C-alpha positions in Angstrom: 22.7 79.2 -7.9 22.2 80.2 -4.2 18.7 80.7 -3.2 18.9 84.1 -1.1 16.7 85.8 1.7 15.0 89.3 0.4 14.4 91.5 3.6 11.7 93.7 3.4 13.1 96.4 5.9 16.1 97.9 4.1 16.1 101.6 3.7 15.1 103.4 0.5 17.7 103.7 -2.1 18.0 105.2 -5.1 18.6 104.0 -8.6 18.3 104.9 -12.3 19.1 104.0 -15.4 21.3 106.1 -17.8 21.6 107.2 -21.7 20.9 108.7 -24.2 18.8 109.0 -25.9 17.0 107.6 -22.9 12.8 108.7 -23.0 12.2 105.5 -24.7 14.1 103.1 -22.0 11.5 100.3 -19.9 14.4 99.8 -17.3 12.3 101.7 -15.0 9.0 99.5 -15.6 11.4 96.4 -15.1 13.3 97.5 -12.2 10.1 98.8 -9.6 8.1 95.9 -10.8 11.0 93.6 -9.3 11.6 96.2 -5.3 7.6 95.8 -5.4 7.6 92.0 -5.4 10.3 92.1 -3.0 8.7 94.4 -0.6 11.2 97.2 -1.0 10.7 100.8 -1.2 13.7 101.4 -3.7 13.6 103.9 -6.2 14.2 103.4 -9.9 14.7 106.4 -12.4 15.9 107.6 -16.0 18.3 110.4 -16.8 19.9 111.5 -20.0 23.2 111.5 -19.6 24.9 112.5 -23.2 28.7 111.3 -23.6 31.8 112.8 -21.7 29.1 113.6 -18.5 29.0 110.1 -16.8 32.1 111.2 -14.6 30.2 114.3 -13.2 27.0 112.5 -12.7 28.5 109.8 -10.4 30.3 112.1 -8.6 27.1 114.7 -7.7 25.6 111.5 -5.7 25.4 111.0 -2.4 25.2 107.9 -0.6 21.2 107.3 -0.7 22.2 105.9 -4.4 23.3 102.1 -4.3 23.8 101.6 -8.1 23.4 102.3 -12.0 22.3 100.4 -14.7 24.1 102.1 -18.2 23.0 101.7 -21.6 24.5 103.3 -24.8 26.7 105.2 -25.3 27.8 104.3 -21.4 28.9 101.2 -21.3 32.5 102.1 -22.2 32.9 105.3 -20.8 32.0 103.9 -17.2 35.9 101.6 -17.5 37.2 104.7 -16.7 35.5 104.6 -13.3 35.1 101.6 -11.8 37.4 99.6 -9.4 36.3 95.9 -9.7 35.1 94.5 -12.7 33.1 90.6 -13.5 34.9 88.7 -15.8 32.1 90.1 -18.5 33.2 93.5 -18.7 36.6 92.2 -19.0 36.0 90.1 -21.7 33.5 92.5 -23.3 35.2 96.0 -22.2 31.6 97.1 -22.0 30.2 98.2 -18.2 26.3 98.4 -18.7 25.6 98.1 -14.2 27.9 99.8 -11.2 27.3 99.8 -8.1 28.8 102.0 -5.0 29.9 101.1 -1.9 30.9 103.9 0.4 33.6 103.9 3.1 35.1 106.3 5.3 34.4 109.6 3.4 35.8 107.3 -0.3 33.5 105.8 -3.1 34.0 102.5 -4.6 32.9 101.4 -7.6 32.5 97.7 -9.4 31.2 97.1 -12.5 29.0 94.4 -13.7 27.9 93.3 -17.4 24.6 91.5 -17.4 23.9 91.9 -21.5 25.8 88.7 -21.6 23.6 86.6 -20.0 20.8 87.9 -20.8 21.2 87.2 -24.8 22.2 83.5 -23.5 18.4 83.3 -21.5 16.8 85.4 -24.1 17.6 82.4 -26.6 17.2 79.6 -23.9 13.6 80.6 -23.9 13.2 79.6 -27.4 15.5 76.4 -26.4 18.4 77.6 -27.7 20.7 76.4 -25.1 23.5 75.6 -27.9 24.4 76.2 -31.2 27.5 76.3 -33.7 27.7 79.0 -35.6 25.8 82.7 -35.0 25.5 85.6 -37.1 26.4 88.8 -35.3 24.7 92.2 -36.7 26.9 95.2 -35.8 30.3 95.8 -34.3 29.5 98.2 -31.0 29.6 97.3 -27.4 26.7 95.1 -27.6 27.9 92.9 -30.5 31.1 92.6 -28.2 28.8 91.3 -25.8 26.9 89.1 -28.3 29.9 87.1 -29.0 30.8 86.6 -25.7 27.0 85.1 -25.4 27.8 83.0 -28.3 30.9 81.8 -27.3 29.0 80.1 -23.9 26.5 78.9 -26.3 29.3 76.9 -27.5 29.8 78.3 -31.0 32.4 77.3 -32.9 32.8 80.8 -35.3 31.1 84.1 -35.3 30.2 86.5 -38.2 30.0 90.1 -37.5 28.3 91.8 -40.1 29.3 95.5 -39.8 28.2 99.1 -41.9 32.5 99.6 -41.8 34.3 96.1 -41.1 37.8 98.0 -40.8 36.1 99.3 -37.1 35.3 95.8 -36.3 38.5 95.2 -33.9 37.8 95.6 -31.1 35.2 93.0 -31.6 37.8 90.4 -33.1 39.7 91.2 -30.4 36.8 90.3 -27.7 36.2 87.3 -30.1 39.9 85.3 -29.6 39.6 86.5 -25.5 36.3 84.1 -26.0 38.0 81.2 -27.9 35.4 81.9 -31.3 36.9 82.1 -34.9 35.7 85.3 -36.1 34.8 86.3 -39.9 33.8 89.6 -40.4 31.8 90.3 -43.7 30.2 93.7 -45.2 26.1 94.7 -43.4 24.9 94.7 -46.8 26.2 91.7 -48.5 24.5 89.9 -45.4 21.4 91.5 -45.9 21.1 90.8 -49.5 21.4 86.5 -49.3 20.0 84.1 -47.0 21.3 83.0 -44.2 23.2 79.7 -43.2 23.5 80.9 -39.3 21.0 78.7 -36.8 21.2 81.8 -34.9 21.1 85.6 -35.9 21.9 88.5 -33.0 21.5 92.0 -34.4 23.0 94.7 -32.6 21.6 97.5 -34.9 20.0 100.1 -33.5 16.1 100.7 -33.7 15.3 102.1 -36.9 18.5 101.6 -38.6 17.4 99.6 -41.3 14.2 100.7 -44.1 13.1 97.3 -46.0 14.6 98.2 -48.9 17.6 96.8 -46.8 16.4 93.9 -45.8 14.4 92.6 -49.1 17.2 89.7 -49.7 17.4 88.8 -45.7 16.3 85.4 -45.6 16.5 82.4 -42.9 17.0 78.7 -43.2 13.5 77.0 -41.5 13.1 78.2 -38.0 16.1 80.0 -37.6 16.0 82.3 -34.4 16.9 85.8 -34.5 17.3 87.9 -31.3 17.0 91.5 -32.6 18.1 93.1 -29.7 16.1 96.6 -30.9 12.6 96.4 -29.6 11.0 99.9 -29.8 9.2 99.7 -32.4 8.1 96.1 -32.5 8.0 94.1 -34.1 10.8 95.8 -36.4 11.9 95.5 -40.1 14.2 93.3 -39.6 11.9 90.9 -37.5 9.0 91.0 -39.9 11.3 90.1 -42.5 12.6 87.4 -41.0 9.2 85.8 -39.6 7.1 86.3 -43.0 10.5 84.2 -44.1 9.9 81.5 -41.7 12.2 82.0 -39.2 11.4 82.5 -35.2 12.5 86.2 -33.8 12.9 87.2 -30.2 11.9 90.5 -29.1 15.1 92.5 -27.7 12.6 93.5 -25.0 13.3 89.4 -23.4 17.1 90.0 -23.7 16.0 93.4 -21.6 13.7 91.8 -19.3 16.5 89.2 -18.1 19.4 91.5 -18.1 17.6 93.2 -15.5 16.8 90.5 -13.5 21.0 90.2 -13.5 20.7 93.3 -12.8 18.0 93.4 -9.5 20.0 90.7 -8.3 23.7 92.5 -8.0 21.2 95.7 -6.7 20.0 93.7 -3.9 22.7 90.4 -3.1 26.0 92.2 -4.6 25.9 89.2 -6.8 24.3 88.1 -11.1 24.1 84.8 -9.9 22.5 85.1 -6.6 19.1 83.6 -7.1 16.2 86.0 -5.6 13.5 84.6 -2.8 10.5 83.0 -4.9 12.7 84.5 -8.0 9.9 83.0 -10.6 6.8 85.5 -9.1 9.5 88.3 -9.2 10.5 87.6 -12.7 6.6 87.0 -13.8 6.0 90.9 -11.7 8.8 92.4 -14.2 7.9 90.9 -17.4 3.6 91.6 -17.2 5.0 95.0 -16.6 6.4 95.5 -20.2 3.6 94.0 -21.6 5.8 90.6 -22.1 3.4 87.1 -22.3 5.5 83.6 -22.5 
């Protein structure tokens, strides 16, 4: 990656995270900590935006807006608004970041997916850089990002555990495009037995499982679970995993890593272009949300 240079003379810029529900989001703490560390006087807020409202929200923004972070349920809706997209967005069919360029009265919107890299980097923090087999719980937009992340980890096979396997067609298509073999099973069946995969990624919403759901769920010793849900933490799933000998990783680490890529995008225009003194910036971000290495 190329080392970037940051300036402190940029004019005030406006940013926000949108979604529904959004009150629990820690994205403002992460982003504002980063911009303070960079010496940038930028605003970053959050707004409740329900399905079907994204287009109107974007069209109502003035030229002081630099971009938006998007969470559920807006990641797929964003595709109708963007003029260009990165490879991860095209593979997953989901964008969690958009930027704006105003020129001659017209608006150009560019889409990015930083969830894929956020998953990969969160697992790297536990020493996982390769895994031939991955189990993914859930079959929504984040599961599609998890499939692409699994491909980046070198996975030869991915198992998708879905509440409704017949609704997993989009995930199956993403796996095919990413070059990964896939099996789809019932979520209840996957949670009722020992997990053979060395890496499990749960993309299920926080609070969607009960203790009764995970009573039979057990990892092989030392297997890693990344639970993208982080509120409350530890989740019921992570608690059961830890008690049965597995290693659990909070989704807050994924959020922090994908937010760092968003900061790169908003500051430099490129998710791969490192920020000046990036370790210090990331340390400020993780401190802001209570994460410790």
